[in-house]
N, C-alpha and C positions, 0 to 999 in steps of 0.2 A: 485713669488706668484704662489702657486699651484692651478690648476683649481679645482673648486668645483665638487665633485662627486655626481651625482644625485641618490638618492635611488629609487628603484622601488616603485610605489604606492601600498599602502595596500588596497586591495579590500574590500568593504563592502558587505552586503548581495546582493544588486542589482548587484554589479560587479560579484559576484560569479554566480548568475543566468545567466547573460549575457555570461560568459565564458562557463557555462554548455550548454546553448543553442547553442553556437558557436561550441562546440564539436560535437553535433549531427547534425550540418549543417543547423540549422533553421535561424539564424540571424548572421550577422558579429559581432565580439567581440567589446565591447564598447571601445572607445579610452579614455585612462585615462587622466585626466587633467595634464597640465604641472606643473612642480615643482613650488610651491609657489602659485598656483591657488586654491582658495577655492571654486570653482564651482559657483561663482556668489554671494556667501554669503558675506554680509558686513564684513569688517575687524573687528576682535575682537569678532564677534558674535559666540557663541559656536554652534557646530553641534547638531541638534535636532534629537534624535532617538525615533521613536514611541514605545510605550509600547508593541504593538502587530503589527507585520508586515501585510501589505496588503495581502501577500500570505497566511498567517495563517488564516486571516479573510475570505478570499475567500474559503479556504479549509473547514472551519467550516460551511459556507453556503452550500457548495457542499455536505458535509456529512449530513447536515440536510435534504436536498432534497433526498439523497439516503436513509436515514432512513424512510422518508415518503413513498418512492417508495417500499421499502421492507415491510413496514407495510401494504401496500395495498395488496401485494402478499400473505403475511402471513394471512391477514384477509380473502382473497378469499379461501385460502387453508383450514382454520379452518371452514369456512362456508360449504364447500363441505364435509369435513371430519365429522363434527358433524351432518350434515344432512343426511349422509348415514346410512342405517340400519346396515351395517357391514363394518368395515374398518380394514385392507385392504380388498378389495373385494375378493370373493372366486376365486380360480384358477389363482391367480396372484402370481408371484414369490415374496418371502420374501426378504426384504432388508438386506444387510450384516451389522447387528448391531455391532457385535464384532469388525470386521475389521475396520469399520468406527469409532468406539470408539477409537481404537489405533491411527487412522489417525487424529482424533480430538486432541488427546494429542500432536501429532507431530506439528500441526498447532499452538496450544497454546504455545508450546516450542519456536516456531519462534518469538512469541511476547516477550519472555524472552531475546532471543539473540538480538533482535532489541533494547530493553531497554539498554542492555550492550553497543551496538554501539552508541546510543544517549548519554549515559554517557561519553563514550570515546571522542566523538567529543567536548563535552562541556569542557573536560579537555585538549583538544588539542592533544590527543593521536591518531595519524594517523593510526598506525599499529593496535591498538585495534579496531578502527572504521572499517577498512577494514576486519578484522577477524570477527567482529560481523555481518556486512552486508553479508559476504560470508556465514556464518552459516545460517543466516535468509533466504537467497535465496535458499540454498540447502534444507532446511526444507520445504520451500514453494513448490519447485519443486517435492519433495517426496510426499507431500500432493496431488498435482495435478496428479502425476503419479499413485498413488494408486486409486484415484477417477476414473481416466480414465480407469484403468484396471477393476474396479468393474462395471463401466457403460457398458463396452463391454460384460461382463458376463451377466448382467441383460438383455441386448438386445438379447443375444443368448438364454436366458431363456424365452423370449417373452414379456418383459416389454419395450414397445416403446411408443412414443408420440401418436400413433394411437390405442393403446390398451385399451383406455378408460380414464376416469377421473383420475384414480390412476396414470397411466403412465404420462399423460399430466401434472398434477400438480407436480409430482416428478421432471420431467426434466425441467419444467419451473422455479420452485423455486430453486432447487439445481443447475441446469445448469446456472442460472443467477448469483448465487454466484460464481460458478466456473469461469465464464468469468471475474468477478471482481478480483478474486485471480490472474488469468492469467495477467490481465492488471497491477495489483499491482506488480507482479513479474517482468514484463518488466521494469516498472518504477524503481524498486529497482536495477535492473541490470545496468541501466543507472547511477544511483547514485553511485553504487559500482565502475563503471568504472571511474567516475569523482573523487571519493575518492582515488583511486589508483594513480591518477595524482596529488594528494595534493591540490585539489580545495577548500577544506573546512577547516576552522579553528575554534578555540573556539569562535571567534568573529562573524564569518560569516558562518553559516551552515543552513540557513532557508530551502534550498531545501531538506536537509536530514530530517529536522523536519516535513515538509509538507508531504513528502513521507511516513514517519513513521506514521503520523496521519491516512493516508489512509490504511496502512497495519494494524494498530490496529483495524480499523473499520471492515475489512474483517475477522480478527482473532476473535474478540469478537462477531461478528454476527453469526459465524458458530455454536458454542454450542447451541444457541437458535434454529437454523434450525435443528440441529441434534436431539435435544430432541423432537421437534414438529413432524418431518417427520420420523425419524428412530425408536424412542422409543415410544412404545404405551402409 
């Protein structure tokens, strides 16, 4: 009689999250159940999968809070702008509208490449997932690089946080968005690293989806800020 060969367990979304966190050194990997163990579920009872994962619900709540936060910043900016007799104030450097317009298109394009990556992971296409995430990360890095270069030029031209309401509102609103893009880029790189190791499947890819939700948020928020701050 041949010994029975045990197949490695198929990780669900929770298992993928545990493996991902283990990769970045936060928690030890979850020990998979032994063969034939249904995790304490009564025999014969089907596994129940929630319609929306807790991670997605948590991200939706977080994005709602972020929306309220940026709505407050935008409201304060509009109050100051509409209340000023002249905007932008005299003797202040003008913002790079054309260059930032091209940069806006670059960030919007990253949303397209992310959509391609999400479609790939739903089909179980690992290589297309990696390619899509790589393109998205590169476009996001280009966006931040162009913005950083333009900010250095503006500072050299005299637009600083202490140069008045104009500079203070610009760097507060645009800088806050830039910090969010930077955080989203770091998160995206972690997901990219995990995808290169084959962590995600068509069945279990919630971390990719949650990261994508945050990336879509910073992408779609930017055109609003661009029109309000850069375009008269």
